[in-house]
TORBA-226991 format. One record per residue (C-alpha): residue in one letter; x negated, y, z negated. Coordinates in pm, 1 decimal, decimal comma. Each point is the difference from the previous one (the first is absolute). Layout:
N
rec r: A	x: X	y: Y	z: Z
...
This chain:
501
rec r: M	x: 14571,2	y: -8875,2	z: -360,8
rec r: R	x: -218,5	y: -96,2	z: 317,7
rec r: D	x: -356,5	y: -40,7	z: 2,3
rec r: L	x: -204,2	y: 305,5	z: 16,3
rec r: S	x: -256,2	y: 85,7	z: 267,1
rec r: R	x: -347,8	y: 109,7	z: -152,3
rec r: R	x: 45,7	y: 362,5	z: 78,0
rec r: S	x: 352,4	y: -4,9	z: -115,9
rec r: F	x: -148,4	y: -152,0	z: -316,4
rec r: L	x: -269,9	y: 286,3	z: -32,9
rec r: V	x: 255,5	y: 260,9	z: 35,1
rec r: R	x: 207,5	y: -141,3	z: -293,0
rec r: S	x: -314,5	y: -25,4	z: -199,4
rec r: G	x: -113,2	y: 351,3	z: 67,6
rec r: T	x: -343,9	y: -102,6	z: 162,5
rec r: V	x: 95,1	y: 164,7	z: 321,5
rec r: V	x: -191,4	y: 353,6	z: 94,2
rec r: A	x: 163,9	y: 239,5	z: 245,0
rec r: A	x: -96,2	y: 15,1	z: 334,8
rec r: A	x: 97,2	y: 178,9	z: 327,4
rec r: G	x: 310,2	y: -168,8	z: 116,1
rec r: T	x: 105,9	y: -144,0	z: -347,3
rec r: G	x: 287,5	y: 213,0	z: -72,5
rec r: G	x: -171,6	y: 151,1	z: -316,4
rec r: L	x: -11,1	y: -298,0	z: -176,1
rec r: L	x: -282,8	y: 65,5	z: -276,8
rec r: V	x: -140,5	y: -211,9	z: -300,2
rec r: A	x: 173,9	y: 33,0	z: -304,3
rec r: G	x: -215,0	y: -171,2	z: -228,2
rec r: P	x: 64,2	y: -362,3	z: -132,4
rec r: A	x: 385,3	y: 46,9	z: -68,1
rec r: A	x: 202,5	y: -117,3	z: 292,5
rec r: A	x: 123,5	y: 346,6	z: 142,5
rec r: A	x: -10,0	y: 204,1	z: 305,7
rec r: N	x: -86,4	y: 355,4	z: 61,1
rec r: I	x: 145,8	y: 127,9	z: 297,9
rec r: T	x: -28,5	y: 344,4	z: 174,6
rec r: A	x: 313,5	y: 193,7	z: 2,1
rec r: C	x: 96,1	y: 231,1	z: 297,0
rec r: D	x: -105,5	y: 302,2	z: -222,1
rec r: G	x: -357,1	y: -128,7	z: -6,2
rec r: V	x: 28,2	y: -111,7	z: -376,7
rec r: I	x: -122,4	y: -357,7	z: -75,6
rec r: R	x: 236,2	y: -162,2	z: -256,0
rec r: D	x: 9,8	y: -322,2	z: -173,2
rec r: E	x: 333,2	y: -173,9	z: 99,3
rec r: G	x: -83,8	y: -252,0	z: -329,2
rec r: G	x: 91,6	y: -333,7	z: 155,2
rec r: E	x: -150,5	y: -296,0	z: 216,7
rec r: V	x: 1,6	y: 102,5	z: 371,8
rec r: F	x: 140,7	y: -212,9	z: 283,9
rec r: D	x: -119,2	y: 140,6	z: 351,4
rec r: I	x: 244,0	y: -111,4	z: 268,0
rec r: T	x: -280,6	y: -15,0	z: 258,3
rec r: M	x: -176,0	y: -283,3	z: -188,8
rec r: S	x: -3,0	y: -341,8	z: 164,3
rec r: D	x: 249,0	y: -114,1	z: -287,0
rec r: Y	x: 279,9	y: 207,6	z: 161,1
rec r: G	x: -137,6	y: 112,1	z: 349,7
rec r: A	x: 157,0	y: 346,1	z: 60,4
rec r: A	x: -155,3	y: 121,5	z: 350,3
rec r: G	x: 85,6	y: 373,9	z: -28,7
rec r: D	x: -41,0	y: 58,4	z: 370,3
rec r: G	x: 340,5	y: 134,5	z: 46,5
rec r: T	x: 105,1	y: -292,2	z: 246,0
rec r: T	x: -40,4	y: -332,2	z: -215,5
rec r: D	x: 327,4	y: -48,1	z: -215,9
rec r: D	x: -114,1	y: 12,1	z: -370,8
rec r: T	x: 315,6	y: -44,9	z: -132,9
rec r: S	x: -80,5	y: -351,1	z: -160,4
rec r: A	x: -329,9	y: 88,5	z: -130,1
rec r: I	x: 95,3	y: 310,3	z: -239,3
rec r: P	x: 264,5	y: -199,9	z: -198,4
rec r: A	x: -271,8	y: -265,7	z: -76,6
rec r: A	x: -214,4	y: 252,7	z: -152,8
rec r: V	x: 305,6	y: 145,5	z: -161,2
rec r: S	x: 81,9	y: -330,9	z: -164,1
rec r: D	x: -345,2	y: -51,3	z: -137,3
rec r: A	x: -41,3	y: 333,9	z: -160,5
rec r: A	x: 348,3	y: -42,2	z: -140,7
rec r: A	x: -102,5	y: -278,6	z: -213,3
rec r: V	x: -293,8	y: 217,8	z: -157,5
rec r: G	x: 148,3	y: 324,8	z: 39,2
rec r: G	x: -260,2	y: 91,8	z: 230,8
rec r: V	x: -46,9	y: 242,2	z: 315,0
rec r: V	x: 50,7	y: -71,5	z: 345,3
rec r: F	x: -237,9	y: 186,7	z: 207,4
rec r: A	x: 18,8	y: 105,6	z: 386,5
rec r: P	x: -332,9	y: 115,2	z: 135,3
rec r: A	x: 55,0	y: 264,0	z: 278,5
rec r: G	x: 180,0	y: -135,8	z: 288,9
rec r: V	x: 326,3	y: -40,6	z: 184,3
rec r: Y	x: 216,9	y: -292,6	z: -130,3
rec r: R	x: 275,2	y: -91,6	z: 199,5
rec r: I	x: 309,4	y: -146,4	z: -189,6
rec r: T	x: 292,2	y: -95,0	z: 134,6
rec r: S	x: 232,4	y: -75,3	z: -315,8
rec r: Q	x: 49,6	y: 152,0	z: -351,4
rec r: I	x: -280,9	y: -70,7	z: -246,0
rec r: E	x: 80,2	y: 20,7	z: -355,3
rec r: F	x: -209,2	y: 88,9	z: -305,0
rec r: S	x: 107,3	y: -106,5	z: -304,5
rec r: G	x: -82,5	y: -50,2	z: -371,8
rec r: S	x: -308,5	y: 212,9	z: -96,5
rec r: V	x: -182,7	y: -9,0	z: 335,9
rec r: S	x: -159,3	y: 294,6	z: 144,5
rec r: L	x: -94,6	y: 79,9	z: 367,0
rec r: V	x: -286,9	y: 207,4	z: 72,9
rec r: G	x: -117,6	y: 111,6	z: 339,3
rec r: V	x: -268,9	y: 248,6	z: 135,9
rec r: G	x: 113,4	y: 347,8	z: 57,1
rec r: A	x: -276,4	y: 173,6	z: 197,9
rec r: K	x: 168,3	y: 322,7	z: 42,3
rec r: A	x: 60,1	y: 283,7	z: -290,2
rec r: K	x: 363,8	y: 69,4	z: -70,4
rec r: G	x: 193,6	y: 184,5	z: 276,9
rec r: D	x: -214,5	y: -133,5	z: 288,7
rec r: I	x: 228,8	y: -285,2	z: 102,2
rec r: A	x: 193,9	y: 276,7	z: 214,2
rec r: T	x: -297,6	y: -87,2	z: 274,0
rec r: Q	x: -127,7	y: -331,4	z: -119,3
rec r: D	x: 81,0	y: -256,8	z: 235,2
rec r: P	x: 45,9	y: -380,6	z: -89,9
rec r: G	x: -333,2	y: -182,7	z: -96,2
rec r: S	x: -225,6	y: 289,5	z: 22,2
rec r: G	x: -182,0	y: -68,3	z: -329,5
rec r: N	x: 266,2	y: -103,4	z: -243,9
rec r: T	x: 247,8	y: -288,8	z: -68,4
rec r: V	x: 347,3	y: 4,3	z: 203,5
rec r: F	x: 255,5	y: -256,3	z: -33,2
rec r: L	x: 180,9	y: -12,4	z: 361,1
rec r: C	x: 346,0	y: -98,7	z: -30,0
rec r: D	x: 70,2	y: -147,8	z: 303,2
rec r: A	x: 348,8	y: -123,8	z: -43,6
rec r: A	x: 335,3	y: 138,1	z: -89,2
rec r: S	x: -44,8	y: -166,5	z: -375,0
rec r: A	x: -335,7	y: 30,9	z: -13,0
rec r: G	x: -179,2	y: 196,5	z: -315,4
rec r: I	x: -85,3	y: -10,7	z: -360,2
rec r: L	x: 213,0	y: -61,9	z: -255,2
rec r: V	x: -97,2	y: 120,1	z: -358,6
rec r: T	x: 178,7	y: -191,1	z: -314,5
rec r: S	x: -345,5	y: 20,4	z: -170,6
rec r: N	x: -105,6	y: 253,0	z: -294,2
rec r: G	x: -350,7	y: 10,7	z: 139,7
rec r: T	x: -197,3	y: 266,2	z: 198,7
rec r: F	x: 43,6	y: 58,1	z: 377,6
rec r: R	x: -267,7	y: 221,7	z: 146,7
rec r: D	x: -182,5	y: 104,7	z: 298,8
rec r: F	x: 170,8	y: -124,1	z: 294,2
rec r: E	x: 234,8	y: 100,2	z: 291,4
rec r: C	x: 301,3	y: -188,6	z: 110,4
rec r: D	x: 90,3	y: 64,0	z: 377,5
rec r: G	x: 343,7	y: -110,3	z: 81,4
rec r: N	x: -90,6	y: -12,7	z: 373,6
rec r: N	x: 338,3	y: 155,8	z: 87,8
rec r: T	x: 135,9	y: -358,6	z: -77,6
rec r: A	x: 12,7	y: -43,9	z: -369,6
rec r: T	x: 305,4	y: 132,6	z: -188,7
rec r: V	x: -166,3	y: -7,2	z: -357,2
rec r: P	x: -376,8	y: -7,3	z: -1,1
rec r: L	x: -37,0	y: 63,1	z: -372,0
rec r: Q	x: 284,0	y: -100,5	z: -213,2
rec r: H	x: -6,0	y: 23,1	z: -389,5
rec r: G	x: 261,4	y: -240,8	z: -177,4
rec r: K	x: 263,0	y: -196,1	z: 198,0
rec r: L	x: 362,4	y: -57,6	z: 22,6
rec r: V	x: 160,3	y: -321,0	z: -113,1
rec r: S	x: 368,9	y: -25,9	z: 91,9
rec r: G	x: 3,7	y: 360,6	z: 65,5
rec r: V	x: -115,5	y: 98,1	z: -368,1
rec r: A	x: -311,4	y: 172,4	z: -72,3
rec r: Q	x: -273,7	y: -197,2	z: -199,2
rec r: A	x: -224,0	y: 259,1	z: -189,3
rec r: T	x: -363,0	y: -64,6	z: 55,5
rec r: S	x: -192,2	y: 211,0	z: -267,6
rec r: G	x: -334,1	y: 136,6	z: -31,9
rec r: A	x: -174,3	y: -3,2	z: 341,0
rec r: T	x: -266,2	y: 255,7	z: 98,6
rec r: F	x: -73,8	y: 121,2	z: 350,1
rec r: V	x: -283,6	y: 205,3	z: 100,1
rec r: C	x: -95,0	y: 102,2	z: 344,3
rec r: V	x: 253,1	y: -205,0	z: 183,9
rec r: W	x: 140,9	y: 144,6	z: 317,9
rec r: V	x: 275,3	y: -114,8	z: 229,7
rec r: K	x: 85,5	y: 82,3	z: 344,4
rec r: N	x: 143,3	y: -102,5	z: 297,7
rec r: S	x: 279,7	y: -212,1	z: -137,8
rec r: A	x: 336,2	y: -30,8	z: 197,5
rec r: G	x: 184,3	y: 43,8	z: -337,6
rec r: N	x: -136,3	y: 170,6	z: -327,7
rec r: G	x: -336,0	y: 19,8	z: -96,9
rec r: F	x: 17,7	y: -69,8	z: -368,3
rec r: T	x: 326,5	y: -154,7	z: -151,2
rec r: V	x: 28,5	y: 11,1	z: -385,3
rec r: Y	x: 264,1	y: -238,7	z: -155,5
rec r: G	x: 68,5	y: -14,2	z: -349,2
rec r: A	x: -355,1	y: 102,8	z: -108,3
rec r: Q	x: -84,6	y: 103,5	z: -326,5
rec r: N	x: -297,9	y: 186,2	z: -143,3
rec r: S	x: -224,4	y: 19,9	z: 306,3
rec r: A	x: -239,2	y: 253,7	z: 116,8
rec r: Y	x: -117,8	y: 109,8	z: 351,7
rec r: H	x: -330,5	y: 177,3	z: 64,8
rec r: D	x: -84,1	y: 145,3	z: 335,6
rec r: C	x: 246,6	y: -197,1	z: 200,6
rec r: R	x: 129,2	y: 97,2	z: 336,7
rec r: A	x: 280,9	y: -75,7	z: 245,7
rec r: R	x: -13,1	y: 103,2	z: 341,3
rec r: I	x: 157,7	y: -18,3	z: 327,1
rec r: N	x: 283,0	y: -279,3	z: -127,5
rec r: A	x: 296,8	y: -22,5	z: 196,9
rec r: G	x: 231,6	y: -23,2	z: -332,8
rec r: D	x: -88,4	y: 199,3	z: -327,9
rec r: G	x: -356,7	y: 60,6	z: -131,8
rec r: L	x: 116,7	y: -108,0	z: -350,6
rec r: Y	x: 319,0	y: -176,6	z: -70,7
rec r: V	x: 62,8	y: -43,0	z: -384,9
rec r: D	x: 331,7	y: -198,2	z: -98,1
rec r: G	x: 127,5	y: -242,1	z: -228,7
rec r: G	x: -44,9	y: 139,3	z: -341,6
rec r: A	x: -372,9	y: 94,1	z: 29,1
rec r: G	x: -117,3	y: 188,1	z: -299,2
rec r: G	x: -322,4	y: 164,7	z: -135,9
rec r: L	x: -179,1	y: 24,9	z: 312,4
rec r: T	x: -281,1	y: 268,2	z: 33,4
rec r: F	x: -155,6	y: 118,6	z: 307,3
rec r: W	x: -366,5	y: 188,4	z: 31,6
rec r: H	x: -76,6	y: 161,2	z: 335,3
rec r: W	x: 262,5	y: -176,7	z: 183,1
rec r: E	x: 30,5	y: 108,3	z: 365,6
rec r: E	x: 246,0	y: -81,3	z: 267,2
rec r: S	x: 27,8	y: 141,2	z: 380,2
rec r: D	x: 153,6	y: -61,5	z: 318,6
rec r: N	x: 261,5	y: -263,5	z: -138,4
rec r: A	x: 298,9	y: -1,8	z: 236,6
rec r: H	x: 275,4	y: -32,9	z: -299,8
rec r: Y	x: -65,6	y: 154,2	z: -342,7
rec r: G	x: -359,6	y: 55,7	z: -148,8
rec r: V	x: 141,7	y: -103,3	z: -328,4
rec r: H	x: 354,5	y: -189,6	z: -49,3
rec r: G	x: 111,2	y: -110,0	z: -319,9
rec r: D	x: 343,6	y: -149,7	z: 61,4
rec r: A	x: 72,8	y: -175,4	z: -337,0
rec r: Q	x: 282,9	y: -251,9	z: 99,7
rec r: V	x: -128,7	y: -358,8	z: 46,5
rec r: S	x: 298,9	y: -245,0	z: -29,2
rec r: G	x: 47,1	y: -357,7	z: 99,7
rec r: G	x: 158,7	y: -365,3	z: -44,9
rec r: T	x: -24,3	y: 17,4	z: -386,2
rec r: G	x: 239,0	y: 338,5	z: -17,1
rec r: T	x: -260,7	y: 163,4	z: -207,0
rec r: Y	x: -137,7	y: 369,6	z: 129,9
rec r: Q	x: -267,7	y: 232,0	z: -111,0
rec r: T	x: 127,4	y: 332,7	z: -43,1
rec r: H	x: -304,8	y: 232,3	z: -12,1
rec r: T	x: -362,2	y: 46,9	z: 35,7
rec r: E	x: -157,0	y: 158,1	z: -298,9
rec r: D	x: -296,7	y: 194,3	z: -100,9
rec r: I	x: -196,9	y: 11,9	z: 302,3
rec r: H	x: -273,8	y: 299,1	z: 54,4
rec r: F	x: -216,2	y: 111,1	z: 253,1
rec r: F	x: -312,4	y: 198,7	z: -48,6
rec r: S	x: -206,3	y: 195,5	z: 252,7
rec r: G	x: 120,6	y: -138,5	z: 319,7
rec r: I	x: 141,9	y: 64,7	z: 346,1
rec r: C	x: 345,1	y: -111,4	z: 115,5
rec r: D	x: -17,3	y: 23,9	z: 381,6
rec r: G	x: -256,7	y: 190,2	z: 239,5
rec r: G	x: 287,3	y: 141,5	z: 171,1
rec r: S	x: -36,8	y: -117,9	z: 362,5
rec r: V	x: 258,3	y: -277,9	z: 33,8
rec r: N	x: 369,5	y: 29,0	z: 98,8
rec r: G	x: 117,3	y: -166,6	z: -289,8
rec r: I	x: 371,2	y: 27,3	z: -176,5
rec r: G	x: -176,9	y: 175,4	z: -314,6
rec r: K	x: -313,0	y: -32,1	z: -235,7
rec r: M	x: 172,8	y: -124,3	z: -317,6
rec r: K	x: 333,4	y: -165,2	z: -78,9
rec r: L	x: 97,9	y: -79,6	z: -377,2
rec r: R	x: 315,5	y: -185,8	z: -90,7
rec r: K	x: 95,5	y: -62,1	z: -359,9
rec r: A	x: -349,0	y: 114,5	z: -113,4
rec r: V	x: -60,8	y: 60,3	z: -377,7
rec r: N	x: -295,8	y: 216,1	z: -112,9
rec r: W	x: -224,6	y: 16,1	z: 318,2
rec r: S	x: -262,6	y: 270,6	z: 13,3
rec r: F	x: -241,0	y: 137,8	z: 253,8
rec r: P	x: -253,6	y: 236,7	z: -172,2
rec r: A	x: -222,4	y: 181,7	z: 237,4
rec r: L	x: 128,3	y: -234,5	z: 272,7
rec r: S	x: -10,5	y: 158,8	z: 346,2
rec r: L	x: 320,7	y: -86,8	z: 194,4
rec r: V	x: -65,2	y: 121,1	z: 323,7
rec r: G	x: 271,8	y: -56,7	z: 242,9
rec r: S	x: 51,4	y: 75,6	z: 372,7
rec r: S	x: 186,8	y: 240,6	z: 223,6
rec r: H	x: 84,9	y: -325,7	z: 195,2
rec r: M	x: 198,0	y: -176,2	z: -293,6
rec r: S	x: 356,8	y: -54,0	z: 63,4
rec r: G	x: 117,9	y: 23,8	z: -354,1
rec r: P	x: -113,7	y: 179,1	z: -327,5
rec r: T	x: -353,6	y: -40,6	z: -126,7
rec r: V	x: 124,6	y: -126,8	z: -330,8
rec r: D	x: 356,6	y: -193,3	z: -17,5
rec r: L	x: 134,5	y: -76,1	z: -301,7
rec r: D	x: 299,0	y: -213,7	z: -84,3
rec r: Q	x: 10,6	y: 17,0	z: -352,8
rec r: T	x: 317,7	y: -172,1	z: -131,0
rec r: D	x: -120,4	y: -102,0	z: -356,8
rec r: G	x: -318,3	y: 138,9	z: 51,3
rec r: Y	x: -205,6	y: 261,7	z: -165,9
rec r: G	x: -323,8	y: 124,6	z: -91,6
rec r: L	x: -163,6	y: 86,4	z: 328,5
rec r: D	x: -307,3	y: 250,8	z: -18,6
rec r: F	x: -164,3	y: 124,3	z: 287,2
rec r: S	x: -190,4	y: 298,3	z: -135,7
rec r: G	x: -287,7	y: 119,4	z: 140,9
rec r: C	x: 75,1	y: -168,7	z: 349,1
rec r: W	x: -30,4	y: 156,6	z: 343,1
rec r: I	x: 309,5	y: -68,2	z: 200,4
rec r: W	x: 4,8	y: 47,0	z: 379,5
rec r: G	x: 316,3	y: -83,2	z: 202,6
rec r: N	x: 194,3	y: 57,8	z: 310,7
rec r: S	x: 169,8	y: 342,4	z: 10,4
rec r: N	x: 337,0	y: -173,8	z: 61,6
rec r: Y	x: -9,4	y: -196,8	z: -322,2
rec r: A	x: -47,5	y: 52,3	z: -379,4
rec r: G	x: -338,5	y: -52,8	z: -166,4
rec r: I	x: 200,8	y: -200,7	z: -284,2
rec r: Q	x: 341,8	y: -122,3	z: 65,9
rec r: V	x: 189,6	y: -144,2	z: -296,6
rec r: G	x: 307,3	y: -225,9	z: 35,7
rec r: G	x: 173,0	y: -223,2	z: -240,1
rec r: T	x: 115,0	y: 80,6	z: -325,4
rec r: G	x: -244,5	y: -72,0	z: -306,3
rec r: P	x: 109,5	y: -111,5	z: -332,1
rec r: S	x: 339,2	y: 147,6	z: -90,9
rec r: T	x: -30,2	y: -46,9	z: -395,4
rec r: G	x: -253,8	y: 46,0	z: -258,6
rec r: T	x: -252,2	y: 275,4	z: -65,4
rec r: P	x: -95,1	y: 259,6	z: 293,8
rec r: R	x: -308,2	y: -130,9	z: 162,5
rec r: A	x: -262,3	y: 186,5	z: 212,0
rec r: F	x: 138,2	y: -164,2	z: 342,2
rec r: L	x: -239,7	y: 162,9	z: 204,0
rec r: V	x: -303,5	y: 192,3	z: -69,9
rec r: T	x: -183,2	y: 202,3	z: 265,1
rec r: N	x: -208,9	y: 265,5	z: -163,8
rec r: D	x: -271,7	y: 154,4	z: 201,7
rec r: I	x: 103,8	y: -160,8	z: 310,2
rec r: E	x: -118,1	y: 140,7	z: 335,2
rec r: W	x: 244,5	y: -28,5	z: 280,3
rec r: H	x: -94,5	y: 29,2	z: 356,5
rec r: N	x: 222,5	y: -2,9	z: 320,8
rec r: S	x: 330,0	y: -153,9	z: -166,5
rec r: G	x: 319,9	y: 121,2	z: 68,6
rec r: S	x: 89,5	y: 33,2	z: -359,5
rec r: S	x: -199,5	y: -88,2	z: -329,9
rec r: V	x: 257,3	y: -215,1	z: -152,5
rec r: T	x: 338,6	y: -96,8	z: 139,9
rec r: V	x: 243,6	y: -181,3	z: -210,4
rec r: T	x: 271,5	y: -232,1	z: 158,3
rec r: G	x: 128,3	y: -176,5	z: -298,2
rec r: A	x: 90,8	y: 89,5	z: -381,1
rec r: P	x: -313,3	y: -85,8	z: -232,7
rec r: G	x: 227,2	y: -76,1	z: -312,4
rec r: I	x: -141,1	y: 156,9	z: -296,8
rec r: N	x: -349,1	y: 56,2	z: 124,7
rec r: R	x: -184,8	y: 316,7	z: 61,1
rec r: F	x: -240,7	y: 141,9	z: 240,8
rec r: V	x: -329,1	y: 145,4	z: -117,1
rec r: A	x: -182,9	y: 249,0	z: 242,3
rec r: R	x: -272,4	y: 233,4	z: -91,4
rec r: G	x: -270,0	y: 173,6	z: 192,9
rec r: W	x: 129,0	y: -100,3	z: 364,0
rec r: M	x: -213,6	y: 159,7	z: 295,9
rec r: Y	x: 80,9	y: 9,9	z: 394,8
rec r: E	x: -224,8	y: -23,5	z: 273,9
rec r: N	x: 169,1	y: 5,4	z: 358,0
rec r: A	x: 326,5	y: -57,6	z: -179,9
rec r: A	x: 283,5	y: 196,9	z: -89,3
rec r: P	x: 45,3	y: 20,8	z: -400,0
rec r: V	x: 363,7	y: -140,0	z: 47,2
rec r: G	x: 134,3	y: -240,6	z: -281,2
rec r: P	x: 122,6	y: -198,5	z: -170,0
rec r: S	x: 304,7	y: -13,0	z: 215,8
rec r: S	x: 279,0	y: -212,9	z: -116,9
rec r: G	x: 262,9	y: -248,8	z: 149,1
rec r: P	x: 345,9	y: -63,4	z: -158,4
rec r: A	x: 84,5	y: -57,6	z: -380,6
rec r: I	x: -354,4	y: 82,1	z: -94,9
rec r: D	x: -125,4	y: 81,9	z: -335,4
rec r: T	x: -166,7	y: 299,3	z: 121,8
rec r: M	x: -225,1	y: 50,7	z: -319,7
rec r: L	x: -346,0	y: 91,9	z: 90,5
rec r: E	x: -280,6	y: 43,6	z: -261,7
rec r: G	x: -298,9	y: 218,2	z: 5,4
rec r: R	x: 68,7	y: 161,7	z: 354,2
rec r: N	x: 251,6	y: 288,5	z: 42,1
rec r: G	x: 312,5	y: -122,2	z: 155,3
rec r: G	x: 209,0	y: 209,2	z: 213,8
rec r: W	x: 251,7	y: 226,0	z: -155,9
rec r: V	x: 367,9	y: -122,5	z: -31,4
rec r: T	x: 310,9	y: 224,6	z: 14,0
rec r: P	x: 267,3	y: -106,4	z: -252,0
rec r: N	x: 314,2	y: -143,5	z: 188,8
rec r: P	x: 260,6	y: -1,7	z: -83,8
rec r: W	x: 30,3	y: 299,3	z: -264,9
rec r: A	x: 281,6	y: -1,0	z: -274,4
rec r: P	x: 282,4	y: 232,4	z: 24,9
rec r: G	x: -73,6	y: 342,6	z: -167,0
rec r: W	x: -352,5	y: 47,3	z: 102,0
rec r: S	x: -204,6	y: 185,8	z: 275,0
rec r: S	x: -359,6	y: -83,0	z: 70,2
rec r: Q	x: -264,4	y: 233,9	z: 31,0
rec r: G	x: -269,0	y: -239,3	z: 119,7
rec r: I	x: -0,2	y: -288,0	z: -237,9
rec r: K	x: -193,7	y: -280,8	z: 124,9
rec r: Y	x: -192,6	y: -300,2	z: -134,7
rec r: R	x: -285,5	y: -222,9	z: 63,2
rec r: V	x: -267,6	y: -249,5	z: -136,9
rec r: N	x: -320,4	y: 195,4	z: -73,9
rec r: A	x: -367,3	y: -121,4	z: 2,1
rec r: D	x: 32,2	y: -101,5	z: -350,5
rec r: G	x: 298,8	y: -219,8	z: 48,1
rec r: A	x: 263,2	y: 185,7	z: -162,6
rec r: V	x: 298,1	y: 158,0	z: 156,7
rec r: E	x: -38,8	y: 368,1	z: 2,8
rec r: F	x: 276,4	y: 306,7	z: 106,9
rec r: T	x: 0,3	y: 316,7	z: 152,0
rec r: G	x: 271,3	y: 272,4	z: 73,7
rec r: A	x: 303,7	y: 114,7	z: -212,7
rec r: A	x: 389,6	y: -45,1	z: 14,3
rec r: T	x: 276,0	y: 218,0	z: -118,9
rec r: A	x: 339,9	y: -110,5	z: -168,3
rec r: S	x: 334,1	y: 155,9	z: 158,9
rec r: N	x: 194,0	y: -99,2	z: -286,7
rec r: L	x: -5,1	y: -71,0	z: -371,5
rec r: T	x: 13,1	y: -347,0	z: -25,0
rec r: A	x: -212,0	y: -139,6	z: 266,3
rec r: S	x: -277,6	y: -193,6	z: -198,2
rec r: Q	x: -92,2	y: -274,9	z: 281,5
rec r: L	x: -233,1	y: 149,5	z: 258,8
rec r: F	x: -60,1	y: -310,4	z: 234,2
rec r: T	x: -135,1	y: -357,1	z: -14,0
rec r: L	x: -369,5	y: -125,2	z: 83,4
rec r: A	x: -63,5	y: -246,8	z: 266,5
rec r: A	x: -122,0	y: -351,2	z: -108,0
rec r: G	x: -351,2	y: -8,2	z: -54,5
rec r: Y	x: 21,1	y: 326,0	z: -160,6
rec r: R	x: 168,1	y: -54,9	z: -321,7
rec r: P	x: -142,5	y: -44,8	z: -348,5
rec r: S	x: 23,7	y: -326,2	z: -175,9
rec r: A	x: 165,6	y: 129,2	z: -282,7
rec r: T	x: 190,4	y: 359,4	z: -52,5
rec r: V	x: -256,9	y: 300,6	z: 2,6
rec r: T	x: 74,0	y: 341,5	z: -135,7
rec r: L	x: -209,2	y: 276,5	z: 150,9
rec r: P	x: -36,0	y: 370,3	z: -148,1
rec r: A	x: 103,7	y: 251,5	z: 247,1
rec r: P	x: -125,4	y: 334,1	z: -185,1
rec r: H	x: 31,9	y: 227,1	z: 302,6
rec r: S	x: 351,7	y: -59,6	z: 103,1
rec r: A	x: 208,8	y: 335,0	z: 7,3
rec r: S	x: 250,2	y: -110,0	z: -249,9
rec r: G	x: -52,1	y: -33,6	z: -359,3
rec r: A	x: 240,7	y: -293,9	z: 17,0
rec r: I	x: -232,4	y: -204,3	z: 224,0
rec r: S	x: -307,6	y: -104,0	z: -188,4
rec r: Y	x: -36,2	y: -362,3	z: 132,5
rec r: V	x: 72,8	y: -236,2	z: 273,4
rec r: T	x: 89,2	y: -366,7	z: -81,7
rec r: I	x: -69,9	y: -273,0	z: 259,3
rec r: T	x: 141,5	y: -352,4	z: -54,0
rec r: S	x: -131,7	y: -329,0	z: 122,0
rec r: A	x: 286,2	y: 13,1	z: 266,4
rec r: G	x: -192,5	y: 345,0	z: 150,3
rec r: V	x: 302,3	y: 196,8	z: -130,3
rec r: V	x: -160,0	y: 372,6	z: -65,7
rec r: S	x: 210,1	y: 211,4	z: -239,9
rec r: T	x: -32,2	y: 292,4	z: -209,3
rec r: P	x: 238,0	y: 101,1	z: -290,6
rec r: N	x: 254,1	y: 310,4	z: 5,4
rec r: P	x: -153,0	y: 194,5	z: 307,0
rec r: G	x: 248,9	y: 260,9	z: -30,5
rec r: L	x: 131,9	y: 207,4	z: 318,6
rec r: F	x: -288,9	y: 102,9	z: 218,7
rec r: G	x: -255,8	y: -155,2	z: -225,8
rec r: Q	x: -295,0	y: -115,6	z: 150,3
rec r: V	x: -249,4	y: -290,1	z: -72,7
rec r: W	x: -368,7	y: 31,0	z: 135,6
rec r: M	x: -169,8	y: -371,0	z: 83,8
rec r: D	x: -315,5	y: 148,0	z: 107,5
rec r: G	x: -277,2	y: -217,7	z: -173,0
rec r: L	x: 212,0	y: -234,2	z: -169,8
rec r: S	x: -107,9	y: -357,8	z: 17,4
rec r: F	x: 28,9	y: -337,2	z: -153,7
rec r: P	x: -176,2	y: -350,2	z: 22,6
rec r: T	x: 168,6	y: -268,9	z: 195,0
rec r: R	x: -90,0	y: -284,8	z: -264,5
């Protein structure tokens, strides 16, 4: 480790008292620690030795013009030796290559603005900015430390100004346990945040804005990620993109992103001509409780686009989904798992739909999975949906589905309005009656796929017009029959229902 200047030593030893322009460094007592003011105004003890990149040992200028690329890795190297904190006072630090933070190093800047004010904040106006002034410039995090209170500005040049984890021969290498607080990324020529293979990491009060790619791109087997007050707006591709397929020279590849949860955030402010606001592929157990998914009437695709081959467990309960009236609010493609226990494939309880062409459109066949939908509300949108494509399992739990007319009927019966649907409790229910035109016509019709019980069920039919007709049997293949109907015997199915699993 290099020799320390006097001020650098005083900062380490906890004897520097904060003054204007010092970035919030406060005396921490005799322990070698640093208290640094966060963007929410709270002073926190980061608990490690502090390495100020502007000190003479490193010489970062922070003037927006000087290339500070070489100064920062030197501070990172010293901090890594003791698990310390790299501190970047307010200023604009121009960098022209990627800077990696590894080990247990933390990076702390000065966030002078409260959460959400980044939309009107220019680089250098009282906070810490890393100006990424080359295509490969940016911050690479392979550390399990804390990264807080700074902005990455891609300058419309950098493709990945903040990358978590890295690819080696195309194979995602997991980085676990990092925490990001009040980190804002904008003006990237590619994605804002790119997350490869990260595990058990947290993001608080982070924002991606005006990036030419995705606001947040998650790939490579990432899991256990949590986002609090996540915001993205005006990104040109997707606000959140979970792709989950990284392959490379070794032939290995990650098939899912799992257990990724957003709490109280905004996905897109609605003023950009993006493709869509969210794209998930092969996602498992993602949730967005109380997240406002605000789309845009200018989008050229659905607000949420799901390609869920082998994926399941997506929960959008409580979201507000605003879309282009020519496209679905949520579009579901892919197959989902084809074997095993039925899962809640897509949960959409208490969603408010705004301006979308339909609520849910299904273009694939999501295997054994089921939809759950209760308490839908509409504003400036037709209450349409879900609509389905070819070979779709039409099971929908929680919202009354459309009535289905049996087709074809077995010979020997005439229908008096028999229909069936999935009701708000997730059960198949019937209405109407039928009359037998011969003595032996026991089979009535066959239920469509998605409306069939998992095993044979027998339902009482006490109001039927023939004493011989006292029950209806429905097999797992969907065959509906009644014993010994008799000539002109009638079976009434009003109110009969059965659970689907």
